TORKOL-4160 file (C-alpha; in steps of 0.2 Angstrom, whole numbers, padded with zeros to 4 digits, m for minus):
260
<pt num="1" X="0399" Y="0019" Z="m0673"/>
<pt num="2" X="0410" Y="0012" Z="m0687"/>
<pt num="3" X="0429" Y="0010" Z="m0685"/>
<pt num="4" X="0433" Y="0004" Z="m0703"/>
<pt num="5" X="0440" Y="0020" Z="m0710"/>
<pt num="6" X="0458" Y="0022" Z="m0703"/>
<pt num="7" X="0465" Y="0040" Z="m0704"/>
<pt num="8" X="0481" Y="0038" Z="m0694"/>
<pt num="9" X="0490" Y="0028" Z="m0681"/>
<pt num="10" X="0500" Y="0037" Z="m0667"/>
<pt num="11" X="0509" Y="0030" Z="m0652"/>
<pt num="12" X="0495" Y="0022" Z="m0641"/>
<pt num="13" X="0482" Y="0031" Z="m0652"/>
<pt num="14" X="0472" Y="0026" Z="m0667"/>
<pt num="15" X="0461" Y="0038" Z="m0677"/>
<pt num="16" X="0446" Y="0034" Z="m0688"/>
<pt num="17" X="0433" Y="0043" Z="m0698"/>
<pt num="18" X="0415" Y="0039" Z="m0697"/>
<pt num="19" X="0405" Y="0050" Z="m0709"/>
<pt num="20" X="0407" Y="0068" Z="m0702"/>
<pt num="21" X="0415" Y="0062" Z="m0686"/>
<pt num="22" X="0433" Y="0059" Z="m0681"/>
<pt num="23" X="0436" Y="0045" Z="m0668"/>
<pt num="24" X="0452" Y="0045" Z="m0658"/>
<pt num="25" X="0454" Y="0028" Z="m0649"/>
<pt num="26" X="0467" Y="0027" Z="m0635"/>
<pt num="27" X="0476" Y="0011" Z="m0630"/>
<pt num="28" X="0482" Y="0007" Z="m0612"/>
<pt num="29" X="0490" Y="0014" Z="m0602"/>
<pt num="30" X="0480" Y="0031" Z="m0606"/>
<pt num="31" X="0470" Y="0035" Z="m0590"/>
<pt num="32" X="0452" Y="0041" Z="m0589"/>
<pt num="33" X="0459" Y="0057" Z="m0582"/>
<pt num="34" X="0471" Y="0060" Z="m0597"/>
<pt num="35" X="0457" Y="0057" Z="m0610"/>
<pt num="36" X="0445" Y="0069" Z="m0601"/>
<pt num="37" X="0459" Y="0081" Z="m0599"/>
<pt num="38" X="0463" Y="0081" Z="m0618"/>
<pt num="39" X="0445" Y="0083" Z="m0622"/>
<pt num="40" X="0443" Y="0098" Z="m0609"/>
<pt num="41" X="0458" Y="0106" Z="m0617"/>
<pt num="42" X="0450" Y="0106" Z="m0634"/>
<pt num="43" X="0433" Y="0112" Z="m0628"/>
<pt num="44" X="0442" Y="0127" Z="m0619"/>
<pt num="45" X="0451" Y="0133" Z="m0634"/>
<pt num="46" X="0436" Y="0131" Z="m0645"/>
<pt num="47" X="0426" Y="0141" Z="m0633"/>
<pt num="48" X="0438" Y="0156" Z="m0634"/>
<pt num="49" X="0437" Y="0156" Z="m0653"/>
<pt num="50" X="0451" Y="0146" Z="m0660"/>
<pt num="51" X="0448" Y="0135" Z="m0675"/>
<pt num="52" X="0448" Y="0118" Z="m0669"/>
<pt num="53" X="0437" Y="0102" Z="m0672"/>
<pt num="54" X="0422" Y="0103" Z="m0660"/>
<pt num="55" X="0422" Y="0089" Z="m0647"/>
<pt num="56" X="0406" Y="0079" Z="m0648"/>
<pt num="57" X="0408" Y="0065" Z="m0636"/>
<pt num="58" X="0419" Y="0056" Z="m0624"/>
<pt num="59" X="0415" Y="0037" Z="m0623"/>
<pt num="60" X="0422" Y="0019" Z="m0623"/>
<pt num="61" X="0423" Y="0008" Z="m0638"/>
<pt num="62" X="0427" Y="m0011" Z="m0634"/>
<pt num="63" X="0433" Y="m0006" Z="m0617"/>
<pt num="64" X="0445" Y="0008" Z="m0624"/>
<pt num="65" X="0442" Y="0027" Z="m0621"/>
<pt num="66" X="0439" Y="0037" Z="m0636"/>
<pt num="67" X="0436" Y="0056" Z="m0640"/>
<pt num="68" X="0423" Y="0059" Z="m0654"/>
<pt num="69" X="0425" Y="0076" Z="m0663"/>
<pt num="70" X="0419" Y="0083" Z="m0679"/>
<pt num="71" X="0429" Y="0077" Z="m0695"/>
<pt num="72" X="0438" Y="0091" Z="m0704"/>
<pt num="73" X="0439" Y="0086" Z="m0723"/>
<pt num="74" X="0455" Y="0093" Z="m0730"/>
<pt num="75" X="0474" Y="0091" Z="m0730"/>
<pt num="76" X="0487" Y="0094" Z="m0717"/>
<pt num="77" X="0500" Y="0107" Z="m0719"/>
<pt num="78" X="0513" Y="0093" Z="m0719"/>
<pt num="79" X="0504" Y="0085" Z="m0734"/>
<pt num="80" X="0504" Y="0102" Z="m0743"/>
<pt num="81" X="0522" Y="0105" Z="m0740"/>
<pt num="82" X="0526" Y="0088" Z="m0748"/>
<pt num="83" X="0515" Y="0091" Z="m0763"/>
<pt num="84" X="0521" Y="0109" Z="m0766"/>
<pt num="85" X="0539" Y="0111" Z="m0761"/>
<pt num="86" X="0540" Y="0127" Z="m0771"/>
<pt num="87" X="0528" Y="0135" Z="m0759"/>
<pt num="88" X="0538" Y="0130" Z="m0744"/>
<pt num="89" X="0541" Y="0148" Z="m0737"/>
<pt num="90" X="0523" Y="0152" Z="m0739"/>
<pt num="91" X="0518" Y="0137" Z="m0729"/>
<pt num="92" X="0531" Y="0141" Z="m0716"/>
<pt num="93" X="0524" Y="0159" Z="m0715"/>
<pt num="94" X="0506" Y="0152" Z="m0713"/>
<pt num="95" X="0512" Y="0141" Z="m0698"/>
<pt num="96" X="0521" Y="0155" Z="m0690"/>
<pt num="97" X="0506" Y="0167" Z="m0692"/>
<pt num="98" X="0494" Y="0153" Z="m0685"/>
<pt num="99" X="0505" Y="0150" Z="m0670"/>
<pt num="100" X="0506" Y="0169" Z="m0667"/>
<pt num="101" X="0487" Y="0170" Z="m0667"/>
<pt num="102" X="0486" Y="0156" Z="m0654"/>
<pt num="103" X="0499" Y="0165" Z="m0643"/>
<pt num="104" X="0488" Y="0181" Z="m0643"/>
<pt num="105" X="0475" Y="0171" Z="m0633"/>
<pt num="106" X="0475" Y="0166" Z="m0615"/>
<pt num="107" X="0466" Y="0153" Z="m0605"/>
<pt num="108" X="0471" Y="0150" Z="m0587"/>
<pt num="109" X="0460" Y="0135" Z="m0585"/>
<pt num="110" X="0473" Y="0125" Z="m0595"/>
<pt num="111" X="0488" Y="0116" Z="m0586"/>
<pt num="112" X="0502" Y="0127" Z="m0581"/>
<pt num="113" X="0517" Y="0125" Z="m0593"/>
<pt num="114" X="0530" Y="0129" Z="m0580"/>
<pt num="115" X="0524" Y="0114" Z="m0570"/>
<pt num="116" X="0524" Y="0102" Z="m0585"/>
<pt num="117" X="0542" Y="0107" Z="m0589"/>
<pt num="118" X="0548" Y="0106" Z="m0571"/>
<pt num="119" X="0541" Y="0088" Z="m0570"/>
<pt num="120" X="0549" Y="0083" Z="m0586"/>
<pt num="121" X="0566" Y="0090" Z="m0581"/>
<pt num="122" X="0564" Y="0080" Z="m0565"/>
<pt num="123" X="0563" Y="0063" Z="m0573"/>
<pt num="124" X="0575" Y="0067" Z="m0587"/>
<pt num="125" X="0592" Y="0058" Z="m0588"/>
<pt num="126" X="0602" Y="0073" Z="m0584"/>
<pt num="127" X="0613" Y="0074" Z="m0569"/>
<pt num="128" X="0607" Y="0083" Z="m0553"/>
<pt num="129" X="0617" Y="0099" Z="m0556"/>
<pt num="130" X="0611" Y="0101" Z="m0574"/>
<pt num="131" X="0593" Y="0098" Z="m0568"/>
<pt num="132" X="0595" Y="0111" Z="m0554"/>
<pt num="133" X="0602" Y="0124" Z="m0566"/>
<pt num="134" X="0587" Y="0121" Z="m0578"/>
<pt num="135" X="0574" Y="0123" Z="m0564"/>
<pt num="136" X="0583" Y="0139" Z="m0559"/>
<pt num="137" X="0582" Y="0146" Z="m0576"/>
<pt num="138" X="0564" Y="0141" Z="m0579"/>
<pt num="139" X="0559" Y="0150" Z="m0563"/>
<pt num="140" X="0565" Y="0166" Z="m0570"/>
<pt num="141" X="0559" Y="0164" Z="m0588"/>
<pt num="142" X="0542" Y="0155" Z="m0586"/>
<pt num="143" X="0531" Y="0171" Z="m0584"/>
<pt num="144" X="0516" Y="0171" Z="m0596"/>
<pt num="145" X="0498" Y="0166" Z="m0598"/>
<pt num="146" X="0498" Y="0163" Z="m0617"/>
<pt num="147" X="0490" Y="0147" Z="m0624"/>
<pt num="148" X="0504" Y="0135" Z="m0629"/>
<pt num="149" X="0499" Y="0121" Z="m0640"/>
<pt num="150" X="0514" Y="0109" Z="m0635"/>
<pt num="151" X="0516" Y="0100" Z="m0652"/>
<pt num="152" X="0513" Y="0114" Z="m0665"/>
<pt num="153" X="0519" Y="0106" Z="m0681"/>
<pt num="154" X="0513" Y="0105" Z="m0699"/>
<pt num="155" X="0505" Y="0088" Z="m0696"/>
<pt num="156" X="0493" Y="0096" Z="m0683"/>
<pt num="157" X="0487" Y="0109" Z="m0695"/>
<pt num="158" X="0473" Y="0105" Z="m0707"/>
<pt num="159" X="0467" Y="0116" Z="m0722"/>
<pt num="160" X="0449" Y="0112" Z="m0724"/>
<pt num="161" X="0441" Y="0111" Z="m0741"/>
<pt num="162" X="0433" Y="0128" Z="m0738"/>
<pt num="163" X="0449" Y="0136" Z="m0735"/>
<pt num="164" X="0450" Y="0137" Z="m0716"/>
<pt num="165" X="0465" Y="0132" Z="m0705"/>
<pt num="166" X="0461" Y="0121" Z="m0690"/>
<pt num="167" X="0473" Y="0116" Z="m0677"/>
<pt num="168" X="0472" Y="0098" Z="m0670"/>
<pt num="169" X="0479" Y="0087" Z="m0656"/>
<pt num="170" X="0478" Y="0098" Z="m0640"/>
<pt num="171" X="0484" Y="0084" Z="m0629"/>
<pt num="172" X="0499" Y="0094" Z="m0622"/>
<pt num="173" X="0490" Y="0111" Z="m0622"/>
<pt num="174" X="0495" Y="0123" Z="m0607"/>
<pt num="175" X="0497" Y="0141" Z="m0603"/>
<pt num="176" X="0513" Y="0150" Z="m0601"/>
<pt num="177" X="0527" Y="0159" Z="m0610"/>
<pt num="178" X="0524" Y="0158" Z="m0628"/>
<pt num="179" X="0542" Y="0158" Z="m0633"/>
<pt num="180" X="0544" Y="0141" Z="m0624"/>
<pt num="181" X="0531" Y="0134" Z="m0637"/>
<pt num="182" X="0541" Y="0142" Z="m0651"/>
<pt num="183" X="0557" Y="0134" Z="m0645"/>
<pt num="184" X="0548" Y="0117" Z="m0645"/>
<pt num="185" X="0542" Y="0119" Z="m0663"/>
<pt num="186" X="0560" Y="0125" Z="m0668"/>
<pt num="187" X="0567" Y="0109" Z="m0661"/>
<pt num="188" X="0554" Y="0099" Z="m0670"/>
<pt num="189" X="0559" Y="0107" Z="m0686"/>
<pt num="190" X="0577" Y="0103" Z="m0683"/>
<pt num="191" X="0574" Y="0085" Z="m0678"/>
<pt num="192" X="0562" Y="0082" Z="m0692"/>
<pt num="193" X="0569" Y="0093" Z="m0706"/>
<pt num="194" X="0585" Y="0103" Z="m0704"/>
<pt num="195" X="0593" Y="0117" Z="m0695"/>
<pt num="196" X="0590" Y="0128" Z="m0710"/>
<pt num="197" X="0571" Y="0125" Z="m0709"/>
<pt num="198" X="0571" Y="0128" Z="m0690"/>
<pt num="199" X="0579" Y="0145" Z="m0693"/>
<pt num="200" X="0567" Y="0149" Z="m0707"/>
<pt num="201" X="0552" Y="0146" Z="m0696"/>
<pt num="202" X="0560" Y="0156" Z="m0682"/>
<pt num="203" X="0563" Y="0171" Z="m0693"/>
<pt num="204" X="0545" Y="0171" Z="m0699"/>
<pt num="205" X="0538" Y="0170" Z="m0682"/>
<pt num="206" X="0550" Y="0183" Z="m0675"/>
<pt num="207" X="0551" Y="0194" Z="m0690"/>
<pt num="208" X="0566" Y="0207" Z="m0688"/>
<pt num="209" X="0566" Y="0205" Z="m0669"/>
<pt num="210" X="0583" Y="0198" Z="m0666"/>
<pt num="211" X="0581" Y="0201" Z="m0647"/>
<pt num="212" X="0565" Y="0189" Z="m0647"/>
<pt num="213" X="0575" Y="0176" Z="m0657"/>
<pt num="214" X="0588" Y="0176" Z="m0643"/>
<pt num="215" X="0575" Y="0174" Z="m0630"/>
<pt num="216" X="0569" Y="0158" Z="m0640"/>
<pt num="217" X="0587" Y="0152" Z="m0640"/>
<pt num="218" X="0588" Y="0154" Z="m0622"/>
<pt num="219" X="0573" Y="0142" Z="m0620"/>
<pt num="220" X="0581" Y="0128" Z="m0630"/>
<pt num="221" X="0590" Y="0119" Z="m0616"/>
<pt num="222" X="0575" Y="0119" Z="m0605"/>
<pt num="223" X="0563" Y="0113" Z="m0619"/>
<pt num="224" X="0576" Y="0100" Z="m0626"/>
<pt num="225" X="0578" Y="0093" Z="m0608"/>
<pt num="226" X="0559" Y="0091" Z="m0607"/>
<pt num="227" X="0557" Y="0084" Z="m0625"/>
<pt num="228" X="0570" Y="0071" Z="m0621"/>
<pt num="229" X="0558" Y="0062" Z="m0610"/>
<pt num="230" X="0546" Y="0058" Z="m0624"/>
<pt num="231" X="0557" Y="0055" Z="m0639"/>
<pt num="232" X="0564" Y="0039" Z="m0647"/>
<pt num="233" X="0581" Y="0034" Z="m0641"/>
<pt num="234" X="0592" Y="0042" Z="m0654"/>
<pt num="235" X="0583" Y="0058" Z="m0653"/>
<pt num="236" X="0584" Y="0058" Z="m0634"/>
<pt num="237" X="0603" Y="0055" Z="m0635"/>
<pt num="238" X="0605" Y="0070" Z="m0646"/>
<pt num="239" X="0594" Y="0081" Z="m0636"/>
<pt num="240" X="0603" Y="0077" Z="m0620"/>
<pt num="241" X="0620" Y="0079" Z="m0629"/>
<pt num="242" X="0615" Y="0097" Z="m0634"/>
<pt num="243" X="0609" Y="0101" Z="m0616"/>
<pt num="244" X="0625" Y="0095" Z="m0608"/>
<pt num="245" X="0636" Y="0104" Z="m0621"/>
<pt num="246" X="0632" Y="0121" Z="m0612"/>
<pt num="247" X="0628" Y="0129" Z="m0629"/>
<pt num="248" X="0613" Y="0120" Z="m0636"/>
<pt num="249" X="0611" Y="0130" Z="m0652"/>
<pt num="250" X="0629" Y="0129" Z="m0658"/>
<pt num="251" X="0630" Y="0111" Z="m0654"/>
<pt num="252" X="0614" Y="0107" Z="m0663"/>
<pt num="253" X="0621" Y="0115" Z="m0679"/>
<pt num="254" X="0636" Y="0104" Z="m0678"/>
<pt num="255" X="0625" Y="0088" Z="m0676"/>
<pt num="256" X="0615" Y="0094" Z="m0691"/>
<pt num="257" X="0630" Y="0095" Z="m0702"/>
<pt num="258" X="0636" Y="0078" Z="m0696"/>
<pt num="259" X="0619" Y="0071" Z="m0702"/>
<pt num="260" X="0623" Y="0076" Z="m0719"/>
């Protein structure tokens, strides 16, 4: 197995290509359970018909755990957006349609999103009263059994050379209310691009359904609190500020304007 063709470096992960195989090598402190959990997620969504790279092996390389899957030759949606900004809305629509198609599937063998969100809220830097209120709201809103990717963004979508879109990186996959997954992508667009891009994505996902948009907005404080646990310091501060404001969406609009 050759690890001389580097594809990408992520936090505690390094991804290589070896011919028609993709090798994701994990650095400590990733546990054996976490690696097998990610591989299991990918196998389960593959088995219900989603377009994902097939898992070929879980092994160790120089004492480090690695997942070996098929290599998908092509470009990410993020690369295509950078190369063809004139097609921005088309790519955003593709992303929204792909996410919709994933949300129409269910797989109860995945981790329960409600549990993951409750755990992250518990360890966030929010005060006890705010955490209690978010837990209470989550209890009411969490119903659903749709597959939620957990990190659905342009860099995790690959357009293969034969014209097929594949979704990669199923580390955070779970099942639950799909609008929670939409809220996570919405916040990612806001943090990485702009408020306008987040709104464009949401409009394409929801279409003319303004009621559904309001349901997504209602998820923002919960998802923002959960995301604050894993984000860099400045983004964590911004997310916590938005949650504490009591009006996440309107506060994020103000922060976005200040960025400019």
